[in-house]
C-alpha positions in Angstrom: -12.6 -10.8 18.2 -8.6 -9.9 16.6 -10.4 -8.5 13.5 -13.0 -6.2 15.6 -9.9 -4.6 17.6 -7.9 -4.0 14.3 -10.5 -2.3 13.2 -11.0 -0.1 15.9 -7.1 0.7 15.1 -8.0 1.7 11.7 -10.6 4.0 13.2 -9.0 5.6 15.8 -5.9 6.3 13.7 -8.3 8.0 10.8 -10.0 10.3 13.6 -6.8 11.3 14.8 -6.1 12.3 11.1 -9.4 13.9 10.8 -8.8 18.0 10.6 -11.7 20.5 10.5 -15.1 19.9 8.5 -15.4 18.8 4.6 -17.0 21.7 2.0 -20.8 21.8 1.9 -22.2 19.0 0.2 -24.2 21.0 -1.6 -21.7 21.8 -4.4 -21.1 18.0 -5.1 -24.9 18.4 -5.2 -24.9 21.1 -7.7 -22.8 20.0 -10.0 -23.8 16.4 -9.9 -27.6 17.5 -10.9 -25.5 19.5 -13.3 -24.5 16.4 -14.3 -27.7 14.6 -14.7 -29.2 17.3 -16.9 -26.7 17.6 -19.3 -26.9 13.8 -20.1 -30.6 14.0 -20.5 -29.8 17.2 -23.1 -27.6 15.4 -24.8 -30.0 12.4 -24.9 -32.5 14.8 -25.8 -30.7 16.3 -29.1 -29.8 12.4 -29.4 -33.2 11.6 -30.1 -34.1 14.5 -31.8 -31.7 14.0 -34.7 -32.7 10.3 -34.9 -36.1 11.1 -35.7 -35.3 13.0 -38.8 -36.0 10.2 -41.4 -33.1 9.5 -43.3 -31.3 9.9 -40.4 -33.2 6.9 -38.7 -33.3 5.1 -42.4 -29.5 6.0 -42.1 -28.7 4.5 -38.8 -31.3 1.5 -39.3 -29.4 0.5 -42.5 -25.9 0.6 -40.9 -27.2 -1.1 -37.7 -28.2 -3.7 -40.3 -25.1 -4.6 -42.3 -22.7 -4.2 -38.6 -25.7 -6.9 -37.2 -25.7 -9.0 -40.3 -21.3 -9.1 -40.6 -21.4 -10.2 -36.9 -24.2 -12.6 -36.6 -22.7 -14.4 -39.3 -19.2 -14.4 -37.8 -19.9 -14.0 -34.7 -17.8 -17.2 -32.8 -14.8 -15.1 -34.1 -15.4 -11.9 -32.8 -16.6 -13.2 -29.8 -13.4 -15.4 -29.2 -11.2 -12.2 -30.2 -12.5 -10.1 -27.4 -11.8 -12.9 -25.0 -8.4 -13.2 -26.5 -7.9 -9.2 -26.4 -9.3 -9.1 -22.6 -6.7 -12.2 -21.4 -4.3 -10.5 -23.4 -4.8 -7.6 -21.9 -5.0 -8.5 -18.4 -1.7 -10.7 -18.6 -0.2 -7.5 -20.4 -1.3 -5.6 -16.8 0.1 -8.0 -14.5 3.1 -7.9 -16.6 3.3 -4.5 -16.3 3.0 -3.8 -12.7 6.0 -6.4 -12.7 8.2 -4.7 -14.7 7.1 -1.3 -12.4 7.9 -3.1 -9.3 11.8 -4.5 -10.3 12.6 -1.5 -12.4 11.3 1.5 -11.5 13.9 3.1 -9.3 16.7 2.1 -11.8 15.0 3.8 -14.9 14.0 7.2 -12.4 17.8 6.9 -12.0 19.2 6.5 -15.8 17.2 9.0 -16.5 18.5 11.4 -13.9 21.9 10.4 -15.5 21.0 10.6 -19.5 20.7 14.2 -20.1 24.6 14.8 -18.5 25.4 11.5 -20.5 24.6 13.1 -23.7 25.7 16.8 -23.1 29.0 14.8 -22.0 29.3 12.9 -25.5 28.0 16.4 -27.6 31.2 17.7 -25.5 33.9 14.3 -26.6 32.0 14.5 -30.6 32.9 18.2 -30.6 36.9 17.5 -29.5 37.0 14.6 -32.0 35.5 17.0 -34.8 38.7 19.8 -33.5 36.6 22.0 -31.6 38.9 21.1 -28.8 38.1 24.6 -26.7 34.3 24.0 -26.9 34.2 20.7 -26.5 36.3 21.2 -23.1 34.1 23.4 -21.9 31.1 21.6 -22.4 32.8 19.0 -20.6 34.0 20.8 -17.6 30.4 22.2 -17.5 28.9 18.8 -17.5 31.0 17.3 -14.9 30.6 20.3 -12.6 27.0 20.8 -12.7 26.3 16.9 -12.9 28.4 16.3 -9.9 26.1 19.2 -7.6 22.7 17.9 -9.2 23.3 14.2 -8.7 24.6 14.8 -5.2 22.0 17.2 -4.5 19.1 14.6 -6.7 20.5 10.7 -6.7 18.8 9.8 -3.1 15.8 12.0 -3.7 15.3 10.7 -7.5 16.2 6.9 -5.8 13.1 7.2 -3.2 10.9 8.4 -6.0 11.8 5.4 -8.1 11.0 3.1 -5.3 8.2 4.6 -4.1 6.6 3.9 -7.6 7.6 0.6 -7.2 5.4 0.4 -3.5 2.6 2.4 -5.8 2.6 -0.4 -8.0 2.4 -2.8 -5.4 -0.5 -0.9 -3.7 -1.9 -1.3 -7.1 -1.7 -4.9 -7.7 -3.0 -5.0 -4.1 -6.0 -3.1 -4.8 -7.6 -3.9 -7.9 -10.6 -1.0 -6.8 -7.5 1.4 -7.6 -7.5 0.7 -11.1 -11.7 0.1 -11.3 -12.1 3.3 -10.0 -10.3 5.2 -12.3 -11.9 3.1 -15.3 -14.9 3.9 -13.9 -13.9 7.9 -13.6 -12.5 7.7 -17.1 -15.4 6.4 -19.1 -17.7 8.4 -17.2 -15.9 11.6 -17.2 -15.6 11.3 -20.9 -19.0 11.0 -21.7 -19.8 13.4 -19.3 -17.9 15.7 -21.5 -19.0 14.5 -24.9 -22.8 14.8 -23.9 -22.5 17.9 -22.4 -20.3 19.4 -25.9 -23.6 18.0 -27.2 -25.9 19.5 -25.5 -24.3 23.0 -25.3 -24.2 22.8 -29.0 -27.9 22.3 -28.7 -29.2 24.0 -26.8 -27.0 27.4 -28.2 -28.8 26.6 -31.7 -32.0 26.5 -30.2 -31.5 30.2 -28.8 -30.2 31.3 -31.7 -33.2 29.5 -34.4 -35.4 31.3 -31.8 -34.1 34.8 -30.7 -32.1 35.2 -33.8 -29.1 36.6 -31.3 -26.1 35.6 -31.8 -24.5 37.0 -28.9 -27.1 35.6 -26.8 -26.1 31.8 -28.6 -22.5 32.1 -28.2 -23.1 33.3 -24.1 -25.6 30.4 -23.1 -22.6 28.1 -25.4 -20.1 29.5 -23.3 -21.7 29.3 -19.9 -23.2 25.5 -20.8 -19.3 24.3 -21.6 -17.5 25.7 -18.1 -20.4 23.7 -16.4 -19.8 20.8 -18.6 -16.0 21.0 -17.7 -16.4 21.5 -14.5 -18.8 18.6 -14.1 -15.8 16.4 -16.6 -13.5 17.3 -13.6 -15.7 16.3 -10.3 -16.3 12.9 -12.2 -12.9 12.6 -13.1 -11.6 13.8 -9.5 -14.5 11.8 -7.8 -13.0 8.5 -8.8 -9.3 9.5 -8.4 -10.7 10.5 -4.6 -12.2 7.0 -4.3 -8.6 5.8 -5.3 -7.1 7.7 -3.0 -9.1 6.2 0.0 -7.8 2.9 -1.1 -4.3 3.2 -1.2 -4.9 5.2 2.1 -6.8 1.9 4.3 -4.1 -0.3 2.6 -1.2 1.8 4.0 -2.6 2.1 7.1 -4.0 -1.1 8.1 -0.4 -3.6 7.8 -2.4 -5.9 9.8 -5.8 -6.1 8.1 -6.8 -5.3 4.7 -9.8 -3.2 5.3 -9.4 -1.3 2.0 -12.4 -1.7 -1.0 -14.0 -0.2 -3.4 -17.3 0.7 -1.6 -15.5 1.5 1.8 -13.6 4.4 -0.5 -16.4 5.5 -1.8 -18.7 6.0 1.7 -15.7 7.9 2.5 -15.3 10.1 -0.3 -18.9 10.6 -0.3 -18.5 12.9 3.8 -15.9 15.1 2.0 -17.8 15.0 -2.1 -18.1 19.0 -1.4 -14.5 19.9 -1.1 -14.1 17.2 -4.3 -16.7 19.7 -6.3 -14.2 22.9 -5.4 -11.4 21.1 -5.8 -12.8 20.0 -9.6 -14.3 23.9 -9.9 -10.7 25.4 -9.4 -8.9 23.0 -11.7 -12.4 23.0 -14.4 -12.4 27.0 -14.2 -8.2 26.4 -15.5 -9.3 24.0 -18.3 -12.0 26.5 -19.6 -10.4 29.6 -19.6 -7.1 27.6 -21.3 -10.0 25.8 -24.5 -11.1 29.4 -24.8 -7.9 30.8 -24.8 -6.7 28.1 -27.0 -10.0 28.4 -29.8 -9.4 32.2 -29.8 -5.9 31.9 -30.7 -5.8 32.5 -34.5 -7.4 36.0 -33.8 -3.6 37.0 -32.5 -0.9 37.7 -30.7 -2.4 39.1 -27.7 -4.6 35.7 -27.8 -1.5 33.6 -28.0 0.4 35.6 -25.2 -3.2 34.7 -22.6 -2.8 30.9 -24.1 0.9 30.7 -22.0 0.2 32.8 -19.0 -3.0 30.9 -18.7 -1.0 27.8 -19.3 1.8 28.5 -17.1 -0.5 29.7 -14.0 -2.1 26.2 -14.4 0.9 24.5 -14.1 1.6 26.3 -11.4 -1.7 25.5 -9.4 -1.2 21.6 -10.3 2.2 21.8 -8.5 0.7 24.0 -5.4 -2.1 21.5 -5.2 0.2 18.3 -5.4 -1.4 16.9 -2.9 -4.5 18.5 -1.8 -6.4 15.5 -3.0 -5.0 12.9 -0.7 -5.3 15.5 1.8 -8.7 16.3 1.6 -9.9 12.8 1.4 -7.2 11.6 4.0 -7.6 14.3 6.3 -11.9 14.8 5.6 -11.1 18.3 5.6 -12.2 21.6 3.4 -10.6 22.7 0.0 -8.6 25.3 2.1 -7.2 23.0 4.8 -5.7 20.7 1.8 -4.4 23.5 -0.2 -2.9 24.9 3.1 -1.6 21.1 3.8 -0.5 20.7 0.3 1.7 23.8 0.3 3.2 23.2 3.8 4.6 19.5 1.9 5.9 21.4 -1.2 7.7 23.9 1.6 9.2 20.8 4.0 9.3 18.8 0.6 10.3 20.6 -2.2 12.8 19.0 -4.0 11.4 15.5 -3.2 7.9 17.0 -4.7 9.9 18.3 -7.3 11.7 15.0 -8.2 8.2 13.0 -8.3 6.6 15.8 -10.6 9.5 15.6 -13.3 10.2 11.6 -12.7 7.0 9.9 -11.9 5.4 10.1 -15.4 8.6 9.3 -17.9 9.1 6.7 -15.6 6.0 4.9 -16.3 5.9 5.7 -20.1 9.4 4.3 -20.6 8.1 1.1 -18.7 4.3 1.5 -20.9 6.3 1.6 -23.6 7.9 -1.9 -22.9 5.2 -2.9 -21.8 3.2 -2.2 -25.7 6.1 -4.2 -27.4 4.7 -7.1 -24.8 1.2 -6.3 -25.8 2.2 -6.2 -29.9 4.4 -9.7 -29.4 0.9 -11.3 -28.0 -1.4 -9.8 -30.6 0.8 -10.6 -33.5 0.4 -14.5 -31.8 -2.9 -14.2 -31.9 -3.5 -12.6 -35.2 -0.8 -15.0 -36.5 -2.4 -18.2 -35.3 -5.8 -17.3 -35.1 -6.7 -14.6 -36.9 -5.1 -15.8 -40.3 -6.4 -19.8 -39.9 -10.1 -18.4 -39.2 -10.4 -15.6 -41.9 -8.1 -17.0 -44.7 -5.7 -14.2 -44.5 -2.3 -14.1 -45.0 -0.6 -15.1 -41.5 2.0 -12.0 -41.5 -1.5 -9.9 -42.1 -3.0 -11.1 -40.2 -0.7 -11.0 -37.0 -0.1 -7.1 -38.1 -4.0 -6.8 -37.6 -3.6 -8.5 -34.4 -0.6 -6.6 -32.9 -2.8 -3.4 -33.9 -5.9 -4.5 -32.1 -3.8 -5.9 -28.9 -1.6 -2.3 -28.9 -4.7 -0.4 -29.3 -6.3 -2.4 -26.4 -3.5 -2.6 -24.2 -2.4 0.9 -24.4 -5.6 2.1 -23.2 -5.1 -0.5 -19.8 -2.0 0.7 -19.4 -3.1 4.3 -19.4 -5.6 3.4 -16.8 -3.0 1.4 -14.7 -0.4 4.7 -14.9 -3.1 6.8 -13.8 -4.1 4.3 -11.2 0.3 4.2 -9.9 -0.1 7.8 -10.0 -2.7 9.0 -7.5 -1.4 5.8 -5.3 1.9 7.6 -5.6 0.9 10.9 -4.4 -1.4 9.5 -1.6 1.8 7.2 -0.5 4.0 10.1 -0.4 2.0 12.7 1.1 1.1 9.4 3.9 5.1 9.4 4.4 4.8 13.2 5.1 2.2 12.4 7.8 4.5 9.7 9.3 7.2 12.2 10.0 4.9 15.2 11.1 3.3 12.4 13.8 7.0 10.9 14.3 7.9 14.5 15.5 5.4 14.1 18.1 6.4 10.8 19.0 3.9 8.8 17.9 4.6 5.8 15.3 1.6 5.6 12.3 1.2 2.1 11.5 2.2 1.5 7.8 2.4 -1.2 5.4 6.1 -0.4 3.8 9.0 -3.0 2.5 11.5 -3.0 5.3 14.3 -1.4 3.3 12.3 2.1 2.8 10.9 1.6 6.8 14.9 1.7 7.8 14.9 4.4 4.9 12.2 6.6 6.2 13.5 5.7 10.0 16.7 7.8 8.8 15.1 10.6 7.0 12.8 11.0 10.3 15.7 11.4 12.4 17.3 13.9 10.0 14.1 15.9 10.2 13.2 16.0 13.2 15.9 14.6 15.3 13.5 12.0 16.7 14.6 8.2 16.7 11.9 5.6 15.6 12.0 2.1 15.6 11.7 0.3 12.8 8.1 -1.8 12.4 7.7 -5.1 11.8 7.2 -5.7 8.3 3.6 -7.0 8.2 3.6 -10.4 6.0 
């Protein structure tokens, strides 16, 4: 009975957040059909290559050698894979733990570090006899540092703390990592298969017509569709992760978040996600094309630089667009509008997030990779060294390399999941303030210190005093 009441409250909150209507699903249906065609085309062209007797014979020989090696050492490879998987899982939990404990401190350290470095440069110049230059550097560093630290310290601290909460959300909802994993694998395969299909069709057009221009046009059109399909698959599963984090954040009393529920929500806005992917895909395609023409001259290089800057500006403007689309179940135009409104009202916070989130996570990721390397070295030293009759140090190095490769892949997945969760939670907080200004307190799942801090920010921005809600346990 109580669960049913809590579910009703979750649905009521979602209905309050719903705005307008999502874009037509026809866009998503079209790009999905394109994706299927690209995969089928790749299968066709790969099959055509394999039907060539020489190729088929070479592939069969290679598979026979690999199969024989695996069969003769199946127990070694099987246990090595199991150990690597265990190392990957343990390392992922360690990485999340490090993020939850260190993100705020590392973010603040990265804020201070440039000023410490330039201050050290000033002192070095003075010690080398360049007293005037060193004094000027020190004065400039002190003045600029004081202004920057005064303006940014609290905001960067907030960003660091939100990164820690984002890691908590990912640890609580492994479906976010699963969504990012699926998105990464399927989008990469889509791009590879799209490239195979584009090359194959272009070659067939040229062989049939002898017209190189027609073949190039066909190739470019198919590569544009490939880039769109790649972005759609990636952002579709990112949107699923957004939906999972949204459900986790807005249901403090009963955890309703799940992969299936997130996928169902994204299914209602897939048209908006497809248009969002089309915009990003168009920029990526144009940049790739300009990059391929870079050697043609200065104009192409300038065009690539302009497109690169324009895309970064577009990415910043649409910083909150995907969370807005998923949370409000709205169309692309409304999502971009809401993202722009957040940027205007939360410019420094968003800028701090754009600057510090990735560096903080990669610093901690580097620490995690060191741990992966140590665990891999131990695996190689004590397992591969005795099993393969290899010198223990060499076996340890091999184990460390394997663990680093596998662990690096795991870290990249978790980092992307945390970034998606971070954008979602930061957008959710802006919604808390928006509704608080109307006297409405939305349910949240935040640590007590952040609830107190956010209540103070709401009071400063809106003049509304809100009671700090009880923290769900």
